[in-house]
C-alpha positions in Angstrom: 28.3 -4.1 -20.9 25.6 -1.0 -19.6 22.6 -2.8 -18.4 20.6 0.3 -17.2 19.3 1.8 -20.8 17.4 -1.7 -20.7 16.3 -1.0 -17.4 15.3 2.5 -18.3 13.5 1.3 -20.9 11.5 -1.4 -18.9 10.6 0.8 -16.7 9.1 3.3 -19.0 7.7 -0.1 -20.7 5.7 -0.7 -17.1 5.0 3.5 -16.7 3.6 3.5 -20.1 2.2 0.3 -21.0 1.4 -0.8 -17.6 0.4 2.4 -15.8 2.6 1.2 -12.8 2.5 4.2 -9.8 5.2 6.2 -8.5 5.7 4.1 -6.0 6.2 0.5 -7.4 8.0 1.9 -10.3 10.9 3.5 -7.7 10.8 -0.1 -6.5 11.3 -2.1 -9.7 13.7 0.7 -10.1 15.8 0.1 -7.5 15.6 -3.9 -6.9 17.3 -3.6 -10.9 19.9 -1.3 -10.6 22.0 -3.4 -7.9 21.0 -6.1 -10.1 22.3 -4.5 -13.5 25.2 -3.7 -11.6 26.1 -7.6 -10.0 25.6 -8.5 -13.6 27.8 -5.9 -15.3 30.4 -6.7 -12.9 29.9 -10.6 -13.3 29.9 -10.4 -17.0 33.1 -7.9 -17.0 34.9 -10.9 -18.7 32.4 -13.1 -20.4 31.1 -8.8 -22.3 27.5 -10.3 -23.6 24.2 -9.8 -21.9 23.8 -12.8 -23.8 26.2 -14.5 -21.7 23.4 -14.0 -18.4 22.7 -17.6 -17.1 20.8 -19.4 -14.2 24.9 -19.4 -11.9 24.7 -15.3 -11.8 20.8 -15.0 -11.0 21.6 -17.4 -8.4 24.5 -15.7 -7.0 22.8 -12.3 -7.2 20.5 -14.0 -4.5 22.7 -15.3 -2.6 25.0 -11.9 -2.0 21.4 -10.3 -0.9 20.6 -13.3 1.4 24.3 -13.6 3.1 25.9 -10.0 2.3 23.2 -7.9 2.7 21.3 -9.7 5.1 18.0 -9.3 2.8 14.7 -11.2 3.9 13.4 -14.0 1.8 10.3 -12.0 0.8 13.1 -9.1 -0.2 14.9 -11.7 -2.3 11.7 -13.0 -3.6 10.7 -9.7 -4.1 14.0 -8.9 -6.3 13.8 -11.9 -8.1 10.1 -11.6 -9.2 11.6 -7.8 -10.4 14.3 -9.8 -12.3 11.6 -11.9 -13.8 9.6 -9.3 -15.6 13.3 -7.6 -16.5 14.5 -10.6 -18.3 10.7 -11.1 -19.8 11.1 -7.8 -21.8 14.2 -8.3 -22.9 13.4 -11.8 -24.4 10.8 -9.5 -25.8 12.5 -6.9 -27.0 15.5 -10.1 -28.9 18.0 -8.9 -26.5 17.9 -12.3 -24.5 16.5 -15.8 -26.4 17.1 -17.8 -23.2 15.9 -16.8 -19.7 18.7 -17.2 -17.4 15.3 -17.8 -14.3 14.0 -20.2 -15.7 15.4 -23.0 -13.3 16.3 -20.5 -10.4 14.4 -21.5 -7.7 12.8 -18.3 -5.7 13.9 -18.4 -1.2 11.3 -20.3 0.7 8.9 -17.4 2.4 7.4 -17.9 5.9 4.3 -16.6 5.6 3.8 -13.3 7.7 0.4 -12.3 9.0 -1.1 -8.5 9.0 -0.6 -6.8 12.4 -3.8 -5.3 12.9 -5.8 -3.3 15.6 -8.8 -4.8 17.5 -12.0 -3.8 17.3 -11.6 -1.8 21.0 -8.1 -0.3 19.7 -10.0 0.8 16.4 -12.9 2.2 18.8 -10.6 4.1 21.0 -8.6 5.6 18.1 -11.7 6.9 16.7 -12.4 8.2 19.9 -8.8 10.2 20.1 -8.9 13.6 18.0 -11.0 16.1 19.6 -13.7 16.8 17.2 -14.8 20.0 19.0 -11.8 21.7 16.9 -11.3 21.9 13.5 -7.9 19.6 12.8 -9.4 17.8 15.7 -12.5 17.2 13.3 -10.4 17.0 9.9 -8.4 14.4 11.8 -11.1 12.1 12.6 -12.4 12.2 9.7 -9.3 11.4 7.7 -8.9 8.1 10.5 -13.0 7.4 9.9 -13.1 7.4 6.1 -9.9 5.0 5.9 -10.9 2.5 8.2 -14.1 2.4 7.2 -13.3 2.4 3.5 -9.9 0.5 3.4 -8.3 3.1 1.7 -4.3 3.0 1.6 -2.7 6.2 2.9 -1.9 7.7 -0.8 -5.6 7.2 -2.1 -6.5 9.0 1.5 -4.1 11.8 0.7 -4.7 11.9 -3.0 -8.4 11.9 -2.6 -10.5 14.8 -4.5 -14.0 16.2 -4.0 -14.8 14.8 -7.4 -14.2 11.0 -5.4 -16.7 11.4 -3.0 -20.6 10.6 -3.4 -22.1 10.7 0.0 -25.7 11.5 -0.6 -25.5 7.9 -2.2 -22.6 6.5 0.4 -19.4 6.0 -2.0 -15.7 6.3 -2.4 -14.2 5.9 -5.5 -10.6 6.4 -4.6 -7.6 6.3 -7.4 -5.6 2.7 -6.6 -2.8 1.1 -8.0 -2.1 1.2 -11.4 -4.2 4.3 -11.5 -7.4 1.8 -11.0 -10.6 3.5 -9.3 -12.9 1.0 -7.2 -16.5 2.0 -5.3 -16.1 1.3 -2.0 -19.2 2.1 0.5 -19.0 4.3 3.5 -21.3 3.7 6.2 -23.5 6.7 7.3 -21.4 7.0 10.5 -18.6 7.8 8.5 -20.1 9.7 5.7 -21.4 12.1 8.9 -18.3 12.4 10.2 -16.3 13.9 6.2 -19.6 15.4 5.8 -19.5 17.9 9.1 -15.5 18.1 8.1 -16.7 19.2 4.5 -19.3 21.9 5.8 -17.8 23.5 9.1 -13.9 23.3 8.9 -12.8 22.6 4.5 -15.0 25.7 3.5 -12.6 27.7 6.0 -9.4 26.5 5.6 -9.9 26.7 1.7 -10.9 30.7 1.9 -8.0 31.0 3.9 -5.3 29.4 1.6 -7.4 31.5 -1.3 -6.4 35.2 0.4 -3.0 33.7 1.1 -2.5 33.1 -2.7 -4.0 36.2 -4.0 -7.1 34.9 -5.2 -5.6 31.6 -6.9 -8.5 28.6 -5.5 -7.6 26.3 -3.3 -6.9 22.6 -4.4 -9.6 20.5 -4.4 -8.3 18.0 -2.4 -10.8 16.7 0.4 -8.4 16.7 3.4 -6.4 20.1 3.6 -3.1 20.9 5.2 -3.5 24.8 6.9 -1.9 25.9 3.7 -4.3 24.5 1.2 -2.6 22.1 -0.1 -3.3 17.9 0.5 -1.5 16.2 3.5 1.8 14.0 2.6 1.7 10.7 3.5 4.5 11.5 6.3 2.1 13.9 7.5 -0.7 11.3 8.1 1.5 9.1 9.5 2.5 11.9 12.3 -1.4 12.5 12.8 -2.4 9.4 12.9 0.8 8.3 15.6 -0.7 11.0 18.1 -4.0 9.5 17.9 -2.5 6.2 18.6 -0.7 7.2 21.7 -4.2 9.3 22.8 -5.5 6.5 22.5 -3.2 4.6 24.6 -1.9 2.1 21.9 1.9 2.1 22.4 2.8 0.1 19.8 3.7 0.8 16.3 0.8 0.4 13.7 1.2 2.0 10.8 -1.2 3.6 7.8 -1.3 0.3 6.3 -2.0 -1.2 9.4 -5.4 0.2 9.6 -6.2 -1.1 6.3 -5.4 -4.5 7.1 -7.6 -3.8 10.8 -10.8 -2.7 8.0 -10.4 -5.7 5.8 -9.4 -8.4 9.0 -12.7 -7.2 11.1 -14.9 -8.0 7.5 -13.7 -11.3 7.2 -13.5 -12.1 10.6 -17.4 -11.3 10.8 -18.0 -13.7 7.9 -18.1 -11.3 4.8 -17.3 -12.7 1.5 -13.7 -12.8 0.1 -14.2 -12.0 -2.8 -16.6 -8.4 -2.1 -13.4 -8.0 0.5 -11.1 -7.9 -2.5 -13.2 -5.3 -4.4 -13.3 -2.8 -1.7 -9.6 -3.8 -0.9 -8.6 -3.1 -4.6 -6.8 -6.4 -4.6 -6.6 -7.8 -8.4 -5.7 -11.0 -7.4 -7.6 -12.8 -4.5 -4.9 -14.3 -3.6 -3.4 -11.3 -1.8 -6.3 -11.2 0.2 -6.3 -15.1 1.0 -4.2 -13.8 3.8 -7.2 -12.7 6.2 -8.7 -16.3 5.8 -5.7 -17.2 7.9 -6.3 -14.7 10.4 -9.9 -16.3 10.5 -9.2 -18.8 11.1 -6.5 -18.3 13.8 -8.8 -16.5 15.5 -11.5 -19.3 15.5 -8.9 -21.9 16.7 -8.1 -19.3 20.1 -11.7 -19.3 21.0 -12.0 -22.6 20.6 -9.1 -23.6 22.7 -10.4 -21.3 25.2 -13.9 -22.2 25.0 -14.2 -25.5 24.6 -14.3 -28.5 27.2 -11.5 -30.4 25.5 -10.2 -27.1 23.3 -7.0 -27.9 25.8 
């Protein structure tokens, strides 16, 4: 029994019908490849995918936890992928029963996002040297990412048409090829505008000359060759400036986005507004930041109130 063609059909469905991004499709594909290999072995003597039952799904989750050492959160992600796949098979008439219906997901402990303090963000934003072309580009990238709460893929994929600095907005292309409108503060807009005026034209012109007159690509932030910066390239840039700011702990680009959201919530921003700026499909995803806010208030109370201790 080969589940491979069914998995491929489901991934095509996610790509075409639901518009999932490449990274999300890759994650689904990886999780379902594990499940398909496990199910094919489990059903080797039964021979029919319709024989798949809750015991098989539970055994798959135990294998992930006990033999592969996956965390409850990762195991839950695999179960979610399997549930979506099973739903697809039922709609296609391949399965009549849902073998995941009676399977309980692993209990997850809520992991609060890691974020930078306001003081650390200030130090990071001051780390690049804006008197050099590369430093000004880096300052514009880091400032815009924090100011607009962008994902690293959104930042690196940003096009000139996605910026409207006169109105103070950016319209990144997010997950599922969905656009959103995010305000950009005047301070951040000024840094980006200076980069666009002073640095980008020279980089684009040099790239065009090296390409025998071909126009440079219309990405906002260009590498020295005139193409877009990669996610890994930005990670290295950010890491260098974090060290320059005296921040030695591991901070990924996504944690800069967490910092944006956390600072908004701690200052009393409406959760729905933060959800819209982050591009979360559900406000439940954004609610994790309210837990951070509560924790912040409790620590302040414990430190300052006479009875707080």
